[in-house]
C-alpha positions as CSV (number, residue, x, y, z in Angstrom):
1,M,0.4,-13.4,89.6
2,K,-1.3,-15.2,86.0
3,R,-2.7,-12.9,84.3
4,M,-5.8,-13.3,82.7
5,D,-6.1,-15.3,79.4
6,T,-6.6,-13.7,76.3
7,K,-10.5,-14.1,75.8
8,C,-11.3,-14.1,79.2
9,F,-9.7,-10.6,79.1
10,L,-12.2,-9.5,76.3
11,M,-15.5,-11.3,77.6
12,S,-14.9,-9.5,80.9
13,W,-14.7,-6.0,79.0
14,A,-17.6,-7.6,76.9
15,L,-20.0,-8.7,80.2
16,I,-19.0,-5.2,82.6
17,F,-20.2,-3.0,79.4
18,G,-22.8,-5.2,77.8
19,L,-21.4,-5.9,75.1
20,S,-21.2,-9.4,74.8
21,N,-23.3,-9.8,71.5
22,S,-21.2,-7.4,69.9
23,L,-18.0,-8.8,70.8
24,A,-19.1,-12.7,70.6
25,M,-16.1,-13.8,68.6
26,A,-14.4,-14.1,72.3
27,K,-16.2,-17.6,72.6
28,E,-14.8,-20.0,75.6
29,N,-11.6,-22.4,74.3
30,P,-12.0,-25.6,75.6
31,N,-8.9,-26.2,76.1
32,G,-8.3,-23.0,78.8
33,G,-5.5,-21.7,76.7
34,A,-5.6,-17.7,75.2
35,Q,-7.3,-16.9,71.6
36,K,-4.9,-16.6,68.7
37,S,-4.6,-14.1,66.8
38,S,-5.1,-15.4,64.1
39,E,-8.3,-16.5,65.1
40,L,-9.6,-13.4,65.1
41,P,-11.0,-12.2,61.7
42,S,-8.8,-10.6,59.5
43,I,-9.5,-7.4,58.0
44,I,-8.1,-7.8,54.7
45,S,-11.3,-9.9,53.4
46,H,-13.6,-6.9,55.2
47,I,-12.9,-5.3,52.1
48,D,-14.8,-5.4,49.6
49,P,-12.9,-5.9,46.7
50,F,-16.1,-3.8,44.2
51,P,-17.6,-0.9,46.5
52,S,-19.8,1.3,44.6
53,A,-19.4,3.7,47.5
54,L,-15.4,4.0,47.3
55,N,-14.7,7.5,46.5
56,E,-11.4,6.8,44.8
57,A,-10.8,10.3,44.1
58,A,-10.6,11.1,48.0
59,L,-8.1,8.0,48.1
60,A,-6.6,8.6,45.6
61,K,-5.8,12.1,46.7
62,A,-4.7,11.1,50.2
63,R,-2.4,8.7,48.9
64,E,-0.8,11.3,47.2
65,R,-0.3,13.5,50.0
66,A,1.0,10.7,52.1
67,K,3.8,9.9,50.0
68,E,4.2,13.9,50.0
69,M,4.5,13.7,53.7
70,D,6.7,10.8,53.8
71,L,4.2,9.0,56.4
72,V,5.9,5.9,55.8
73,H,8.9,6.8,57.6
74,S,7.2,8.6,60.0
75,P,8.6,7.9,63.5
76,Y,5.2,7.9,65.4
77,W,3.9,5.5,62.5
78,D,6.9,2.9,63.6
79,R,6.0,3.8,67.2
80,L,2.0,2.5,66.3
81,M,2.9,-0.3,64.2
82,Y,5.9,-1.8,66.8
83,Y,8.3,-1.5,63.9
84,R,12.7,-1.7,65.0
85,H,15.0,-0.2,62.2
86,D,18.2,-2.6,62.1
87,G,20.4,-1.3,59.3
88,K,18.4,-1.8,55.9
89,N,16.2,-3.8,57.6
90,I,12.4,-3.4,59.5
91,E,10.8,-6.1,61.2
92,S,7.6,-5.4,63.6
93,T,7.2,-7.7,67.2
94,V,4.6,-8.1,67.0
95,T,4.0,-11.6,65.2
96,Q,0.0,-11.9,65.3
97,P,-1.2,-11.5,61.8
98,S,-4.4,-9.5,63.3
99,F,-2.8,-6.7,64.3
100,F,-2.1,-6.4,60.0
101,L,-3.4,-5.7,57.0
102,T,-1.6,-7.5,54.4
103,K,0.2,-10.5,54.1
104,T,3.6,-8.8,54.2
105,D,2.5,-7.3,57.9
106,Q,5.8,-7.3,59.5
107,T,8.4,-6.3,57.0
108,D,6.3,-3.6,54.8
109,P,5.5,-0.2,56.1
110,A,4.6,1.0,52.7
111,A,2.1,-2.1,52.3
112,E,0.4,-1.1,55.6
113,L,0.1,1.8,55.2
114,D,-1.6,2.0,52.0
115,A,-3.5,-0.8,52.9
116,L,-5.8,1.2,55.9
117,L,-5.8,4.2,53.8
118,T,-8.2,1.6,51.7
119,G,-9.7,0.0,54.8
120,L,-10.6,3.4,55.7
121,F,-12.1,4.8,52.7
122,T,-13.8,1.3,52.1
123,P,-17.5,0.7,52.6
124,N,-17.9,-1.8,55.7
125,R,-20.4,-4.1,54.4
126,L,-20.7,-7.0,56.9
127,Q,-20.7,-6.7,60.8
128,P,-20.3,-3.2,63.0
129,D,-17.6,-3.5,64.5
130,E,-15.2,-5.1,62.0
131,S,-13.7,-2.2,59.8
132,A,-10.3,-1.0,60.0
133,A,-11.3,2.3,61.6
134,C,-13.0,0.5,64.5
135,L,-10.7,-1.7,65.4
136,F,-7.8,0.6,64.9
137,P,-8.7,3.5,65.7
138,V,-5.8,5.6,66.5
139,R,-4.2,4.2,63.7
140,R,-7.4,6.0,61.9
141,D,-7.2,9.2,63.7
142,W,-3.8,9.8,63.3
143,L,-4.1,9.3,59.4
144,V,-6.6,11.1,59.2
145,E,-5.4,14.3,61.0
146,Q,-1.7,13.7,59.3
147,L,-4.1,13.7,55.9
148,Q,-6.9,16.4,56.8
149,I,-9.3,14.1,55.6
150,M,-12.5,15.3,55.6
151,D,-15.6,13.1,57.3
152,S,-18.1,13.5,54.2
153,D,-14.6,11.4,52.4
154,L,-15.1,8.6,54.7
155,P,-17.9,6.0,54.3
156,A,-19.9,5.4,57.6
157,T,-18.0,2.9,60.1
158,P,-20.7,2.9,62.8
159,C,-18.1,0.9,66.2
160,P,-20.6,0.2,68.9
161,A,-18.4,-2.6,70.9
162,L,-15.9,0.3,70.5
163,T,-17.9,3.7,71.7
164,Q,-19.7,1.2,75.0
165,W,-16.9,0.4,75.7
166,L,-15.4,4.2,75.9
167,E,-18.7,5.2,77.4
168,G,-18.4,3.1,80.2
169,I,-14.3,4.2,80.6
170,Q,-14.8,7.6,80.9
171,P,-11.0,8.2,80.3
172,R,-10.7,12.0,81.0
173,H,-7.5,11.8,83.2
174,A,-4.5,9.5,83.7
175,T,-2.3,8.3,86.3
176,L,1.0,6.2,87.2
177,V,0.4,4.0,89.8
178,F,3.2,2.8,91.1
179,S,3.3,-0.8,93.6
180,S,6.5,-0.7,95.5
181,D,8.6,-3.7,95.9
182,Y,7.1,-6.9,96.8
183,M,9.7,-9.6,97.7
184,N,7.8,-12.7,97.3
185,S,7.7,-12.5,93.7
186,P,10.3,-12.2,91.7
187,S,8.7,-10.7,88.7
188,S,7.3,-7.8,91.5
189,M,11.0,-7.2,93.8
190,F,11.4,-4.1,91.7
191,G,8.2,-3.0,92.1
192,H,5.0,-2.3,89.0
193,T,3.5,0.1,87.8
194,L,0.0,0.5,86.0
195,L,-2.0,3.2,84.6
196,R,-5.6,4.0,86.0
197,L,-8.2,6.0,83.3
198,D,-10.3,8.5,85.6
199,P,-13.3,10.0,84.1
200,D,-13.6,12.9,87.0
201,D,-11.6,14.5,89.3
202,N,-13.1,13.4,92.4
203,E,-10.9,11.2,94.8
204,Q,-13.4,10.0,96.5
205,T,-14.4,8.3,93.6
206,R,-10.8,6.6,92.3
207,L,-11.1,3.0,93.2
208,L,-14.7,2.9,91.1
209,A,-11.9,3.9,88.0
210,Y,-10.4,1.3,85.8
211,A,-7.0,0.2,85.7
212,I,-4.5,-0.5,82.7
213,N,-2.0,-3.7,83.4
214,Y,0.9,-5.0,81.6
215,A,1.9,-8.5,82.6
216,A,3.0,-11.7,82.1
217,E,1.1,-15.3,82.0
218,T,3.0,-16.8,84.4
219,D,2.8,-20.3,85.2
220,N,3.9,-22.9,87.5
221,S,7.3,-23.3,87.1
222,S,10.1,-24.4,89.4
223,S,11.8,-21.1,91.0
224,A,15.2,-21.7,88.5
225,L,12.9,-22.4,85.6
226,Y,10.3,-19.5,86.3
227,A,13.1,-17.3,86.5
228,I,14.9,-18.4,83.7
229,K,11.7,-17.9,81.5
230,G,11.3,-14.5,82.7
231,L,14.7,-13.5,81.6
232,T,15.0,-15.1,78.5
233,G,11.3,-13.3,77.2
234,L,9.9,-17.4,77.4
235,Y,6.4,-15.8,78.9
236,S,3.9,-13.8,77.0
237,G,3.1,-10.2,78.4
238,A,-0.5,-8.8,77.6
239,Y,-2.9,-5.5,78.7
240,S,-6.2,-6.0,80.4
241,I,-8.1,-3.6,82.0
242,M,-9.8,-3.6,85.1
243,P,-11.8,-1.6,88.6
244,Y,-8.8,-0.2,90.1
245,Y,-10.0,-1.8,93.6
246,E,-9.0,-4.3,92.6
247,K,-5.7,-3.8,92.4
248,V,-5.7,-2.1,95.3
249,K,-6.8,-5.1,97.5
250,E,-4.5,-7.0,95.9
251,Y,-1.8,-5.2,96.4
252,N,-2.4,-2.4,99.4
253,D,-4.5,-5.7,101.5
254,F,-3.2,-9.0,100.3
255,E,0.2,-8.1,99.8
256,S,1.2,-4.6,101.8
257,R,2.5,-2.1,99.1
258,D,1.5,1.0,99.8
259,L,0.5,2.9,96.6
260,W,1.7,6.5,94.9
261,E,-0.4,7.8,92.2
262,Y,1.3,10.5,89.8
263,H,-2.0,12.1,88.1
264,L,-0.2,12.8,84.4
265,K,-0.4,16.1,83.0
266,L,-1.8,14.5,79.9
267,T,-5.0,16.2,78.6
268,P,-8.6,14.1,78.4
269,D,-8.1,13.9,73.9
270,E,-4.8,12.6,74.9
271,T,-6.1,10.4,77.7
272,L,-8.7,8.9,75.4
273,R,-6.2,8.5,72.8
274,L,-3.9,5.9,74.9
275,T,-7.1,4.1,75.9
276,K,-8.0,3.4,72.3
277,R,-4.1,2.5,71.9
278,V,-5.2,-0.8,74.6
279,W,-7.9,-1.5,72.3
280,E,-5.9,-1.9,69.5
281,L,-3.9,-3.9,71.3
282,R,-6.5,-6.3,73.2
283,F,-5.3,-9.6,71.1
284,V,-1.7,-8.9,71.6
285,N,1.1,-11.0,73.1
286,F,4.5,-9.6,73.5
287,P,7.5,-11.5,74.3
288,Y,7.5,-10.3,78.4
289,Y,11.4,-9.9,80.0
290,F,11.4,-9.1,83.6
291,L,14.8,-6.6,83.2
292,H,12.8,-5.3,80.3
293,S,9.7,-5.5,78.1
294,N,8.1,-5.5,81.5
295,C,5.3,-3.5,83.0
296,S,7.0,-0.5,83.4
297,Y,8.5,-0.1,80.1
298,E,5.5,-1.3,77.8
299,L,3.5,1.7,79.7
300,L,6.1,3.9,78.6
301,N,4.8,3.2,75.4
302,L,1.0,4.0,75.9
303,M,2.3,7.0,76.9
304,E,4.0,8.0,73.5
305,I,1.3,7.1,72.3
306,A,-1.0,9.6,74.0
307,R,1.6,12.5,73.5
308,P,3.6,12.2,70.3
309,S,6.4,14.4,71.1
310,L,7.5,12.2,73.8
311,S,10.6,9.5,73.4
312,L,10.5,7.1,76.2
313,Q,11.6,4.2,75.9
314,N,14.6,4.9,74.1
315,K,16.1,6.1,77.6
316,F,15.9,2.1,78.6
317,P,17.6,0.3,75.6
318,V,18.5,-2.6,77.8
319,Y,17.1,-2.5,80.7
320,A,14.2,-0.8,82.6
321,I,13.6,-0.1,86.1
322,P,10.2,1.0,87.2
323,S,11.5,3.5,89.5
324,D,13.7,4.6,86.6
325,T,10.8,4.5,84.6
326,L,8.6,6.9,86.6
327,R,11.8,9.5,87.0
328,A,11.6,9.4,83.1
329,S,7.7,9.9,82.5
330,L,7.3,12.0,85.7
331,I,10.2,14.5,85.7
332,D,13.0,14.4,82.2
333,A,9.3,14.3,80.8
334,N,7.5,17.0,82.7
335,L,4.4,14.4,83.3
336,L,3.5,15.1,86.5
337,E,1.2,17.3,87.8
338,K,-0.3,15.5,91.2
339,T,0.9,13.0,93.8
340,V,-1.2,11.0,96.3
341,Y,-0.1,8.2,99.0
342,R,-2.4,5.6,99.5
343,P,-0.4,3.6,102.2
344,A,-0.8,-0.6,102.4
345,F,-3.8,-1.4,105.0
346,V,-0.7,-2.7,107.6
347,S,1.0,0.4,107.4
348,R,-2.4,1.8,108.4
349,L,-2.6,-1.0,111.4
350,N,0.8,0.0,112.4
351,A,0.8,3.8,112.2
352,Q,-2.8,3.0,115.0
353,A,-0.5,0.8,117.5
354,D,1.7,3.4,117.1
355,Q,-0.6,5.7,119.1
356,A,-1.9,3.5,121.3
357,S,-1.1,2.2,124.9
358,P,0.0,-1.7,125.1
359,R,-2.6,-2.3,127.1
360,T,-4.9,-1.2,124.8
361,I,-2.9,-3.2,121.7
362,A,-3.3,-7.2,123.7
363,V,-7.0,-5.7,124.2
364,A,-7.7,-5.7,120.5
365,K,-5.3,-9.0,120.0
366,A,-7.6,-10.3,122.1
367,L,-10.7,-9.0,120.5
368,A,-10.5,-10.1,117.6
369,D,-10.4,-13.7,118.5
370,Q,-13.3,-13.2,121.0
371,P,-15.8,-10.1,120.1
372,D,-17.1,-10.2,123.6
373,Y,-13.7,-9.6,125.1
374,P,-14.4,-7.0,128.8
375,M,-12.3,-4.1,128.3
376,P,-13.3,-2.2,131.9
377,D,-9.9,-0.8,132.4
378,L,-10.0,1.2,129.4
379,T,-11.7,4.3,128.5
380,M,-14.3,4.9,125.8
381,Q,-11.5,6.7,123.9
382,Q,-9.2,3.5,124.0
383,Q,-11.9,1.1,124.5
384,A,-12.3,2.6,120.1
385,Q,-9.3,2.0,119.6
386,A,-9.1,-1.3,120.5
387,S,-12.2,-2.1,119.1
388,E,-11.5,-0.5,115.7
389,M,-7.9,-2.4,115.4
390,A,-9.7,-5.5,116.2
391,S,-11.2,-5.4,113.1
392,D,-8.3,-4.8,110.9
393,Y,-6.7,-6.9,112.4
394,L,-9.1,-9.2,112.2
395,Y,-9.7,-8.5,108.6
396,Y,-6.1,-8.8,107.1
397,R,-6.5,-12.1,108.4
398,F,-9.4,-13.0,106.6
399,V,-7.7,-11.8,103.8
400,S,-4.7,-13.5,104.1
401,H,-6.8,-16.8,104.8
402,E,-5.3,-17.1,108.6
403,V,-8.9,-17.9,109.8
404,D,-11.7,-19.9,109.2
405,P,-14.0,-17.6,107.2
406,T,-16.6,-18.6,108.8
407,I,-15.6,-18.3,112.2
408,A,-13.9,-14.1,110.9
409,R,-17.2,-13.3,109.3
410,P,-20.0,-13.3,112.3
411,N,-17.0,-11.7,113.9
412,M,-15.9,-9.5,112.0
413,R,-19.5,-8.5,112.2
414,E,-19.8,-8.3,115.7
415,L,-17.0,-6.2,116.4
416,L,-18.7,-3.6,113.8
417,V,-22.1,-3.4,116.5
418,R,-19.4,-3.4,118.9
419,R,-18.2,0.0,117.8
420,S,-21.2,1.6,116.6
421,Q,-22.1,1.5,120.3
422,N,-19.0,3.7,121.6
423,P,-20.3,7.1,120.9
424,V,-16.3,8.6,120.9
425,S,-15.5,9.6,116.9
426,D,-13.7,7.1,114.4
427,Q,-9.7,6.8,116.0
428,R,-8.0,5.6,113.3
429,V,-4.8,8.2,112.2
430,T,-3.3,9.0,108.7
431,V,0.0,7.6,107.7
432,P,2.5,10.1,107.4
433,T,3.3,11.0,103.5
434,P,7.1,10.1,103.3
435,A,9.3,12.8,102.4
436,I,10.4,11.5,99.4
437,D,8.3,9.4,96.8
438,P,9.9,6.9,94.6
439,S,10.4,8.6,91.8
440,Q,12.8,10.6,93.9
441,G,15.3,7.9,95.2
442,H,18.6,8.0,94.1
443,L,19.3,6.5,90.6
444,T,19.4,2.6,89.9
445,S,22.9,2.2,88.5
446,R,26.1,3.0,90.3
447,M,29.7,3.2,89.3
448,L,32.2,2.8,92.8
449,V,35.4,3.7,92.4
450,S,37.8,3.3,96.3
451,A,41.6,3.6,97.7
452,G,42.6,1.0,100.5
453,E,44.4,-1.4,102.4
454,L,44.7,-4.6,103.3
455,N,47.0,-6.3,105.5
456,G,49.5,-3.7,104.9
457,R,48.9,-3.3,101.3
458,G,47.0,-1.0,99.3
459,F,45.2,-1.7,96.3
460,A,42.4,0.4,94.4
461,D,38.7,-0.2,92.8
462,V,36.3,-0.9,90.5
463,E,32.8,-1.5,90.7
464,W,29.8,-1.1,88.7
465,R,26.3,-2.0,89.5
466,P,23.4,-1.6,86.6
467,A,20.4,-2.0,89.8
468,Y,18.8,-1.5,92.2
469,H,20.0,-0.1,95.8
470,D,21.6,-2.1,98.4
471,L,21.6,-1.2,102.3
472,L,23.8,1.7,102.7
473,D,22.7,3.5,99.4
474,P,20.1,6.8,100.2
475,A,16.9,5.1,101.5
476,G,14.5,8.2,100.1
477,G,12.1,6.5,97.6
478,Y,13.1,2.7,98.8
479,R,11.8,0.5,101.3
480,N,13.8,0.5,104.1
481,G,15.8,-2.8,105.0
482,S,15.2,-4.1,101.6
483,G,18.1,-4.5,98.7
484,I,18.6,-6.1,95.3
485,N,22.1,-5.7,93.5
486,F,22.0,-6.5,90.0
487,L,25.1,-7.9,87.8
488,Q,27.1,-5.7,90.6
489,T,31.2,-6.3,89.5
490,K,34.5,-5.6,91.3
491,F,38.1,-5.3,90.1
492,R,40.9,-4.4,92.2
493,I,44.0,-3.4,91.4
494,Q,47.1,-4.9,93.8
495,D,50.7,-5.0,93.4
496,D,50.6,-4.3,89.8
497,H,48.0,-7.7,89.7
498,L,44.2,-6.9,88.2
499,S,41.8,-9.6,89.5
500,L,37.8,-9.8,89.9
501,Q,37.4,-8.9,93.6
502,K,33.9,-9.9,93.2
503,L,31.1,-10.4,90.7
504,T,27.3,-10.6,92.6
505,L,25.0,-12.0,90.1
506,I,22.1,-10.9,92.6
507,S,21.7,-10.1,96.1
508,I,18.5,-10.1,98.0
509,D,17.8,-8.5,101.9
510,S,14.5,-8.0,102.8
511,L,14.6,-6.8,106.9
512,S,11.0,-6.5,108.0
513,P,10.7,-5.3,111.2
514,K,8.6,-7.0,113.7
515,T,5.7,-4.7,115.0
516,D,2.7,-4.9,117.6
517,F,0.9,-7.2,115.7
518,F,2.9,-8.5,112.9
519,T,6.1,-10.5,112.9
520,P,7.3,-10.8,109.5
521,L,10.5,-13.0,108.5
522,S,13.4,-11.8,107.3
523,W,16.2,-13.0,105.2
524,N,18.5,-12.9,103.3
525,F,20.4,-14.6,99.4
526,A,23.5,-13.9,97.3
527,V,25.2,-16.0,95.0
528,G,28.2,-14.9,92.5
529,V,31.8,-15.3,92.3
530,R,34.7,-14.1,95.5
531,Q,37.3,-13.7,97.2
532,V,38.1,-15.3,100.8
533,P,41.9,-16.2,102.2
534,E,40.8,-19.6,102.4
535,A,42.8,-22.2,101.3
536,H,43.1,-25.7,101.8
537,G,41.8,-25.6,104.7
538,Q,44.2,-22.6,106.0
539,F,43.8,-18.7,106.1
540,S,46.3,-16.2,104.6
541,R,46.4,-12.8,105.2
542,E,48.8,-12.9,102.2
543,K,46.3,-14.4,99.4
544,T,43.1,-14.8,98.2
545,H,41.5,-17.3,96.0
546,A,38.4,-16.7,94.0
547,V,35.1,-19.1,95.0
548,S,31.7,-19.5,93.8
549,Y,29.0,-18.9,96.6
550,M,25.4,-18.9,97.8
551,Q,24.7,-18.1,101.0
552,G,21.7,-17.1,103.0
553,G,19.9,-16.8,106.0
554,E,16.2,-16.2,108.0
555,G,15.4,-14.4,111.1
556,L,13.7,-11.9,112.5
557,A,14.5,-7.5,112.4
558,L,12.8,-5.2,115.5
559,Q,13.1,-1.4,115.1
560,W,14.4,0.5,118.1
561,G,14.2,4.2,117.1
562,S,16.2,5.3,114.3
563,A,17.9,1.8,114.3
564,L,16.9,-1.4,112.4
565,C,18.7,-4.6,114.1
566,Y,18.3,-7.9,112.8
567,G,19.2,-11.4,113.8
568,L,19.6,-14.3,110.8
569,A,20.6,-18.2,111.3
570,S,22.9,-17.9,107.7
571,G,24.5,-21.3,105.6
572,A,26.6,-20.6,102.7
573,L,28.2,-22.6,99.8
574,E,31.4,-22.3,98.6
575,A,33.0,-24.2,95.7
576,G,36.3,-23.9,94.4
577,S,39.7,-25.3,93.5
578,A,41.6,-23.6,96.2
579,L,39.3,-25.4,99.0
580,D,39.6,-29.1,100.0
581,K,37.0,-31.3,97.8
582,G,36.4,-28.2,95.8
583,W,33.7,-27.4,97.9
584,R,32.8,-26.0,102.0
585,V,30.1,-25.5,103.9
586,G,29.7,-23.4,106.4
587,A,26.8,-21.6,109.0
588,G,26.3,-19.4,112.1
589,P,24.7,-16.3,112.9
590,T,24.4,-13.0,111.9
591,V,23.3,-10.0,113.2
592,G,23.2,-6.0,112.8
593,C,21.9,-3.5,112.8
594,L,21.3,-0.3,110.2
595,W,20.9,4.2,110.6
596,N,19.4,5.3,107.8
597,T,19.0,9.4,107.6
598,P,18.6,12.2,105.1
599,K,21.9,12.5,105.9
600,Y,24.3,9.2,106.6
601,S,23.3,5.3,106.2
602,V,25.3,3.6,108.7
603,Q,25.6,-0.3,109.2
604,I,27.5,-2.6,112.0
605,Q,27.1,-6.4,111.2
606,N,28.9,-9.8,112.8
607,A,29.2,-13.4,111.3
608,T,30.3,-15.9,112.7
609,D,30.4,-19.2,110.8
610,F,31.5,-23.0,111.5
611,W,32.9,-24.1,108.1
612,Q,33.0,-28.4,107.8
613,D,36.6,-28.1,106.3
614,S,38.8,-26.4,108.7
615,H,36.1,-28.0,112.0
616,T,37.2,-23.5,113.4
617,W,34.6,-20.5,113.6
618,Q,35.7,-17.8,111.6
619,N,34.4,-14.3,113.1
620,Q,34.1,-11.5,110.5
621,W,32.8,-7.4,111.6
622,Q,32.0,-4.9,109.2
623,V,31.0,-1.2,109.5
624,G,29.8,1.1,106.4
625,L,29.0,4.8,106.6
626,Q,27.9,6.9,103.4
627,V,27.6,10.0,103.4
628,P,25.6,12.0,100.3
629,L,27.7,14.2,98.2
630,R,26.4,18.2,96.9
631,L,29.4,19.0,94.6
632,M,28.8,19.9,91.1
633,T,25.0,19.0,91.6
634,A,21.9,19.6,94.2
635,D,20.9,15.7,94.0
636,R,22.1,13.2,95.4
637,R,24.0,11.5,92.9
638,Q,26.9,11.4,94.1
639,A,28.2,9.7,97.9
640,L,31.1,9.2,100.0
641,R,31.5,5.4,101.3
642,L,34.0,4.4,104.4
643,A,34.1,0.9,105.0
644,W,36.0,-1.1,107.6
645,Q,35.9,-5.1,107.9
646,Q,38.2,-8.0,110.1
647,T,38.0,-11.2,109.7
648,Q,39.2,-13.9,112.0
649,Q,39.9,-17.6,112.2
650,G,41.3,-18.9,115.5
651,S,44.7,-16.5,115.7
652,Q,45.2,-15.5,112.3
653,R,43.3,-11.8,111.6
654,S,42.9,-10.2,108.1
655,Q,41.9,-6.2,108.2
656,E,40.7,-4.1,105.4
657,A,39.7,-0.7,105.0
658,S,38.8,1.8,102.3
659,A,37.5,4.8,101.1
660,S,34.4,4.7,97.7
661,W,33.5,7.9,95.8
662,L,30.1,6.3,94.3
663,W,28.5,7.6,91.2
664,Y,24.7,6.9,90.6
665,F,23.3,7.2,87.4
């Protein structure tokens, strides 16, 4: 998803709130790129060098008090200006000159603070909205509060654009919104967060509120280049604001992602300050990193600005996972007031199908293609169910571009007319709210220590995984059947020898079960380094060899009661010096079942691969069991995992069993 560029971003605000004249600086760029911040009028040029109405006495008093309070070294001033300290050096991470009032901009906090004071006391003789107070209202409010500056000491600074913008949004309350993972987009595999600004406490009008979104400006690069740019900060990120219903339509309807809305304990004044901060940042671009300076990390800064006592970003010095930032802000910082679950469109349709008979579902599918399809064998209630499911199913196919709009639109109207003729009340059901929301799921970093036996020889393993979730981890707060492991590293000690047992750069599992209306593709992918019992075409029970590997598969999954069972057509490529020709390729079926309950997780899997180097089939069984432990704490930070694996090739067989202690942190 491409974010709106800077000019379009500002012009959309102006169109919404009738500010086109006030914000005429956002002119269309014929090249289609984002307007550079340096194109904005410089604030320093707006300060009259010989102001006749400058209250020099009040300015001198404010300067003296700022010096006494040592405001230039205030953590909040650093936060406002994105200053970062590196030993004796200090520099802001913002590079746009228009964000600063001085030419030394990024590296001189004292000069910047003094320039802001001068700008506040200097009468603005040019256009409205171009004073320092209008362009940087949060900085202005902070200085006025800290230095106890009287309004009578400051010149009149009308800000019609800012005033009308705030009146249009009417920010009274703030809601942190989490969108569940979306496996088809690398930048959204861990989920996505945004902030909603609510004008009141009415749940019926939430869709009409506005949402603050921070996102990367991506391009149409190849998948490999896309990942490289996202990991190295070559994409730029910026804030945008839009009607909340647009994001709900995108996430709930288009991408079938559940939304969790967390109402925050921010006061109206704090919410207003947060909103003004977005105004200050509307022309600022930051380097966007998928694993750190991402949507969830940057939103933490807004909450820190809203409530100065918070210190949230410091909790994530290396990487920031959206679910971890949820815990930091909602639980650790005690900002959670109320939680609202907004299930995806697909979740709602599947819930309807769960309450309907097979015949009713079959008729609903037929109605989606033929609105006048006869229903003589259904009761009035079943006819209502069928019409509602048909209408919803056709709408989903319409927004997914699976049907011709010229056919879908009249068919949807016919279905609505037919449903209106049935006197039975609405048959749609409410999707049950999951018992555990994403903020309450297990922590994403994990340490594993295990002891086991491989073909009669003992070993000990130590494993570290920075992120995020695998199929046996507790499923509460995560989508069942999905898993992402990033930089998972396991070392093994066996026969007094230390070796790298496995290094997973990234592995992804997406097991989405078939339902009455949908047949999603299930798939997995992994790349890294692992030990294999194969060398020069021979299977070995005594020695393993490290190889680089890449593997993946596609297939289908089914939900049978509490079991999620799957079948995939899989393939793998391995490369290493111990292999004939330095590489080998294998392919075959992979089948398994997964049970995830609050008390345990179980996975049974069989993979059968034909390897071209040895021209033989290799069969591998895996069984895993994980049980949460409550030894020292009431939460599920600890768990016990038992694993068994058997690999057989021809008459040769290798068996491995282990018991592991896991700690989530």
